[in-house]
LUMKE-545075 format. One record per residue (C-alpha): x, y, z; residue in one letter; residue number from 1. Coordinates in pm, whole numbers. Example, Ala and Ser with C-alpha at 12.3 -4.5 7.8 and 13.67 -1.06 7.14 Angstrom:
xx,yy,zz,resn,resi
1230,-450,780,A,1
1367,-106,714,S,2
***
This chain:
xx,yy,zz,resn,resi
3005,-2084,448,X,1
2697,-2269,337,X,2
2403,-2164,530,X,3
2175,-2384,739,X,4
1839,-2484,616,X,5
1701,-2287,896,X,6
1892,-1971,784,X,7
1805,-2030,417,X,8
1441,-2087,464,X,9
1341,-1718,594,X,10
1567,-1577,300,X,11
1359,-1753,40,X,12
1025,-1642,228,X,13
1150,-1278,233,X,14
1224,-1310,-155,X,15
882,-1497,-243,X,16
701,-1249,-28,X,17
847,-926,-105,X,18
858,-938,-492,X,19
464,-980,-506,X,20
428,-640,-266,X,21
698,-467,-520,X,22
503,-549,-819,X,23
194,-399,-686,X,24
345,-93,-576,X,25
563,-71,-906,X,26
210,-66,-1096,X,27
84,204,-876,X,28
370,451,-932,X,29
372,388,-1303,X,30
1,408,-1387,X,31
13,762,-1180,X,32
319,871,-1329,X,33
171,787,-1704,X,34
-167,902,-1633,X,35
-160,1203,-1859,X,36
-25,969,-2144,X,37
-302,718,-2077,X,38
-567,968,-2098,X,39
-462,1049,-2461,X,40
-420,687,-2565,X,41
-756,545,-2398,X,42
-971,891,-2322,X,43
-869,1093,-2645,X,44
-1099,1418,-2637,X,45
-1012,1805,-2716,X,46
-1012,1869,-2329,X,47
-676,1718,-2190,X,48
-791,1772,-1817,X,49
-1107,1553,-1915,X,50
-867,1305,-2042,X,51
-661,1320,-1726,X,52
-960,1259,-1537,X,53
-1085,971,-1667,X,54
-772,824,-1647,X,55
-754,882,-1281,X,56
-1092,773,-1238,X,57
-1008,435,-1410,X,58
-719,412,-1152,X,59
-956,462,-867,X,60
-1158,173,-979,X,61
-904,-53,-822,X,62
-1012,78,-512,X,63
-1332,-5,-508,X,64
-1256,-391,-564,X,65
-1004,-378,-282,X,66
-1257,-452,-34,X,67
-1415,-745,-212,X,68
-1047,-893,-314,X,69
-952,-856,72,X,70
-1253,-1036,169,X,71
-1188,-1342,-126,X,72
-812,-1366,-82,X,73
-812,-1329,284,X,74
-1070,-1603,312,X,75
-861,-1806,101,X,76
-571,-1780,268,X,77
-747,-1861,608,X,78
-942,-2164,459,X,79
-633,-2276,189,X,80
-346,-2128,362,X,81
-135,-1813,342,X,82
114,-1955,61,X,83
-222,-2007,-192,X,84
-355,-1608,-123,X,85
19,-1505,-196,X,86
43,-1730,-512,X,87
-298,-1586,-654,X,88
-244,-1240,-536,X,89
80,-1205,-724,X,90
-69,-1357,-1049,X,91
-364,-1146,-1064,X,92
-154,-831,-1003,X,93
134,-910,-1253,X,94
-86,-1055,-1520,X,95
-327,-726,-1515,X,96
-46,-505,-1526,X,97
122,-685,-1801,X,98
-229,-671,-2027,X,99
-230,-330,-1966,X,100
99,-265,-2133,X,101
-67,-508,-2429,X,102
-398,-338,-2471,X,103
-475,-166,-2819,X,104
-534,191,-2787,X,105
-842,374,-2825,X,106
-761,461,-3202,X,107
-725,125,-3287,X,108
-1049,-53,-3097,X,109
-1264,228,-2997,X,110
-1500,173,-2679,X,111
-1357,-179,-2623,X,112
-987,-21,-2514,X,113
-1113,180,-2200,X,114
-1352,-110,-2098,X,115
-1068,-320,-2077,X,116
-880,-87,-1923,X,117
-1172,-64,-1630,X,118
-1177,-440,-1618,X,119
-797,-502,-1550,X,120
-774,-223,-1309,X,121
-1072,-426,-1127,X,122
-845,-763,-1142,X,123
-601,-544,-979,X,124
-787,-388,-721,X,125
-922,-751,-661,X,126
-582,-897,-588,X,127
-424,-616,-407,X,128
-676,-653,-144,X,129
-530,-924,-24,X,130
-142,-885,-119,X,131
-71,-655,165,X,132
-199,-821,468,X,133
-116,-1181,329,X,134
247,-1112,292,X,135
276,-933,619,X,136
98,-1272,794,X,137
364,-1491,600,X,138
656,-1291,708,X,139
508,-1242,1057,X,140
424,-1602,1111,X,141
780,-1724,1011,X,142
972,-1430,1201,X,143
1090,-1521,1585,X,144
868,-1348,1841,X,145
1134,-1065,1928,X,146
1163,-992,1548,X,147
856,-951,1402,X,148
852,-577,1375,X,149
1165,-579,1199,X,150
1020,-838,935,X,151
731,-694,845,X,152
916,-362,780,X,153
1027,-487,483,X,154
699,-485,361,X,155
676,-125,406,X,156
1022,-81,283,X,157
957,-272,-28,X,158
661,-63,-120,X,159
835,280,-95,X,160
1124,123,-314,X,161
899,18,-581,X,162
773,319,-637,X,163
1117,498,-675,X,164
1179,224,-944,X,165
844,285,-1102,X,166
889,675,-1144,X,167
1254,657,-1191,X,168
1158,454,-1497,X,169
882,666,-1628,X,170
1089,946,-1585,X,171
1380,784,-1777,X,172
1164,687,-2070,X,173
1014,1044,-2084,X,174
1385,1196,-2098,X,175
1505,942,-2355,X,176
1201,924,-2597,X,177
1019,1219,-2754,X,178
645,1287,-2668,X,179
540,1101,-2965,X,180
721,775,-2919,X,181
593,765,-2534,X,182
280,797,-2631,X,183
304,560,-2934,X,184
464,268,-2739,X,185
694,434,-2478,X,186
414,387,-2175,X,187
375,35,-2250,X,188
724,-84,-2140,X,189
741,-60,-1740,X,190
371,-229,-1754,X,191
552,-526,-1962,X,192
798,-566,-1707,X,193
552,-698,-1465,X,194
533,-1021,-1660,X,195
883,-1135,-1542,X,196
866,-1012,-1179,X,197
503,-1199,-1187,X,198
655,-1514,-1338,X,199
939,-1518,-1063,X,200
717,-1434,-776,X,201
445,-1712,-850,X,202
762,-1960,-885,X,203
890,-1877,-555,X,204
575,-1842,-358,X,205
460,-2180,-516,X,206
773,-2331,-369,X,207
735,-2246,-21,X,208
584,-2435,246,X,209
293,-2291,470,X,210
373,-2055,795,X,211
449,-2273,1091,X,212
112,-2108,1237,X,213
-115,-2233,962,X,214
51,-2573,943,X,215
-7,-2576,1329,X,216
-387,-2509,1281,X,217
-412,-2780,1015,X,218
-231,-3005,1195,X,219
-481,-2916,1529,X,220
-804,-2940,1260,X,221
-843,-2596,1358,X,222
-854,-2464,1008,X,223
-1210,-2206,1036,X,224
-1407,-2315,698,X,225
-1597,-2005,738,X,226
-1340,-1789,848,X,227
-1480,-1417,715,X,228
-1823,-1497,911,X,229
-1621,-1586,1218,X,230
-1433,-1308,1205,X,231
-1694,-1074,1171,X,232
-1875,-1262,1467,X,233
-1612,-1280,1677,X,234
-1391,-972,1578,X,235
-1564,-683,1540,X,236
-1377,-478,1773,X,237
-1016,-581,1637,X,238
-1177,-504,1262,X,239
-1261,-171,1379,X,240
-910,-96,1527,X,241
-768,-230,1216,X,242
-984,-19,1001,X,243
-894,298,1216,X,244
-517,234,1182,X,245
-479,172,822,X,246
-703,484,769,X,247
-473,682,890,X,248
-179,524,783,X,249
-324,512,396,X,250
-389,865,403,X,251
-65,979,522,X,252
105,748,251,X,253
-94,826,-62,X,254
-20,1197,41,X,255
344,1119,42,X,256
348,918,-275,X,257
111,1094,-468,X,258
-16,1411,-335,X,259
284,1601,-242,X,260
438,1562,-589,X,261
84,1713,-746,X,262
104,2006,-511,X,263
479,2084,-596,X,264
395,2067,-965,X,265
138,2332,-939,X,266
304,2613,-1090,X,267
640,2411,-1109,X,268
825,2105,-1296,X,269
674,1793,-1309,X,270
991,1633,-1341,X,271
1171,1829,-1047,X,272
854,1691,-827,X,273
876,1348,-887,X,274
1260,1325,-837,X,275
1206,1526,-506,X,276
950,1233,-417,X,277
1147,991,-528,X,278
1424,1113,-332,X,279
1203,1140,-1,X,280
1049,787,-75,X,281
1400,635,-19,X,282
1448,802,325,X,283
1110,707,397,X,284
1231,333,266,X,285
1552,336,489,X,286
1330,437,814,X,287
1081,153,774,X,288
1333,-88,934,X,289
1436,129,1214,X,290
1055,188,1306,X,291
1022,-189,1301,X,292
1304,-240,1544,X,293
1208,28,1781,X,294
866,-127,1797,X,295
1006,-453,1860,X,296
1198,-278,2200,X,297
924,-29,2307,X,298
614,-158,2154,X,299
354,-81,1863,X,300
113,114,2075,X,301
351,433,2125,X,302
488,421,1765,X,303
143,379,1632,X,304
4,662,1853,X,305
290,894,1837,X,306
295,868,1486,X,307
-89,959,1407,X,308
-41,1251,1622,X,309
272,1383,1474,X,310
71,1383,1137,X,311
-142,1596,1286,X,312
123,1842,1428,X,313
337,1822,1129,X,314
19,1842,834,X,315
48,2215,800,X,316
400,2291,836,X,317
458,2015,557,X,318
254,2125,324,X,319
354,2484,348,X,320
726,2352,251,X,321
597,2177,-23,X,322
421,2458,-163,X,323
699,2716,-109,X,324
838,2675,-484,X,325
1185,2567,-401,X,326
1244,2243,-449,X,327
1477,2206,-139,X,328
1252,2326,105,X,329
975,2071,-43,X,330
1235,1771,0,X,331
1279,1896,364,X,332
892,1899,458,X,333
887,1566,239,X,334
1165,1399,442,X,335
997,1522,763,X,336
683,1389,679,X,337
855,1042,610,X,338
978,1019,979,X,339
624,952,1131,X,340
487,810,821,X,341
715,522,813,X,342
632,428,1172,X,343
247,431,1093,X,344
324,205,771,X,345
549,-29,957,X,346
272,-56,1263,X,347
15,-95,971,X,348
210,-410,837,X,349
243,-588,1191,X,350
-27,-465,1400,X,351
-301,-605,1187,X,352
-136,-939,1180,X,353
-131,-957,1570,X,354
-476,-833,1635,X,355
-620,-1140,1481,X,356
-633,-1520,1603,X,357
-438,-1712,1367,X,358
-790,-1919,1226,X,359
-945,-1570,1114,X,360
-621,-1370,1035,X,361
-610,-1323,676,X,362
-1003,-1292,641,X,363
-1028,-1019,929,X,364
-710,-832,839,X,365
-767,-827,471,X,366
-1122,-647,524,X,367
-992,-413,733,X,368
-685,-323,536,X,369
-898,-293,213,X,370
-1148,-60,331,X,371
-931,170,532,X,372
-656,209,239,X,373
-956,206,-37,X,374
-1266,397,15,X,375
-1100,616,278,X,376
-748,673,198,X,377
-768,609,-171,X,378
-971,905,-242,X,379
-744,1159,-19,X,380
-538,1282,-294,X,381
-836,1406,-498,X,382
-1004,1555,-168,X,383
-700,1716,-78,X,384
-713,1862,-461,X,385
-1046,1950,-420,X,386
-976,2145,-115,X,387
-665,2325,-250,X,388
-826,2423,-559,X,389
-1082,2588,-387,X,390
-861,2808,-165,X,391
-806,3162,-290,X,392
-402,3137,-277,X,393
-109,2934,-217,X,394
-85,2945,136,X,395
-472,2865,152,X,396
-438,2582,-77,X,397
-144,2434,140,X,398
-362,2474,482,X,399
-680,2348,334,X,400
-536,2025,174,X,401
-341,2003,542,X,402
-623,2022,731,X,403
-832,1756,590,X,404
-485,1502,679,X,405
-454,1667,1044,X,406
-805,1623,1086,X,407
-817,1258,1024,X,408
-472,1207,1221,X,409
-566,1364,1519,X,410
-913,1188,1527,X,411
-737,855,1454,X,412
-497,950,1682,X,413
-720,1010,2000,X,414
-925,687,1910,X,415
-634,457,1891,X,416
-504,615,2292,X,417
-862,460,2381,X,418
-863,131,2202,X,419
-534,-15,2037,X,420
-396,-270,2274,X,421
-45,-340,2275,X,422
45,-632,2069,X,423
431,-696,2083,X,424
430,-961,2286,X,425
90,-1146,2148,X,426
153,-1504,2041,X,427
33,-1581,1666,X,428
-80,-1924,1757,X,429
-273,-1861,2059,X,430
-645,-1830,1973,X,431
-769,-1809,2332,X,432
-873,-1425,2439,X,433
-738,-1278,2119,X,434
-1020,-1018,2057,X,435
-932,-634,2156,X,436
-1211,-610,2469,X,437
-1002,-902,2599,X,438
-662,-764,2562,X,439
-720,-450,2703,X,440
-866,-556,3022,X,441
***
């Protein structure tokens, strides 16, 4: 049966939107999985730990540039259109990722190798700063009102699957290649895979029409010339709520995607830790559409607040399971943690869109999101590792790292009880009385 145009357009929209998001999180997973190798290639020294820390520090550079990228691409999304912002983001992410795979090593060009790596990570951070919220806005503004949560859930699910694919790709390479080949050229292959992904993503995105919401703004001559300034002037309460939401979401997600594997690897097998994390991420990705569906029926507020408070309750038990030394118990802990995390992540995708009026939606959401997942959440694995290393026992390490997550989740959860409005039934085209203060009256 031939699809009608009305049904074919959403499928193209979904494919074009998700491919850029997939590329971003594929790169995230690959860089983390080959961090040890990158340390040897770009930061050679007699101290293996020092090389790894230098590599991870460069990994963190992207998070410093995320807020700036959010401001830049968010403003482009409000001024020139969501499609333009999405196209720019996928080019920046995939182009920088591909060039990392082509970089000469420190042995070949000396200082310029790590300097260029830092530059490319900065470009990735700038591009990623507007990718998530632009993609979320694009899908939500195309979705029927009663299915926005389910549609936005695809953003979260694709990120989880991209991490699995990235980790599995590195594990396969490490299995079939000897360490010398992996360090010489094998690590480059997954980065080079970003080139075809980016080209396909840019082609698909460049062929899309603007969202119905943005077209209406343009037709009514309501497009803001200074959306970032307008958002800061009129939507500061919404930006604060969005920042709080994404902080707890990002901390939880980075624990699940990165820190849990590191905690499990201490005194254990790294490959086993990555396999267990990948299985848990598949489970997480499968839960995301369910979380979106539930929020479309009972509302965003109960799902968001309930998931945040669940993190506060589960943090210590989950970290104790992960640090138990048993791969099966660790998997149980990660799967248990993935249940509320799927709710947080999906709510972050849709609530940030629904909090803001159409004319400042991309700018306000992107800046708040980038500040939450950048400086706050981006440093969470490092802080957790530092707290764990300061403890004197395995149990103490688990509790210390868990407390950081638990405190953030509890504080943010209680704040959201007071300030988070219910946005499920909010119109995405109505710019009147859309501030958090007005919505909570």
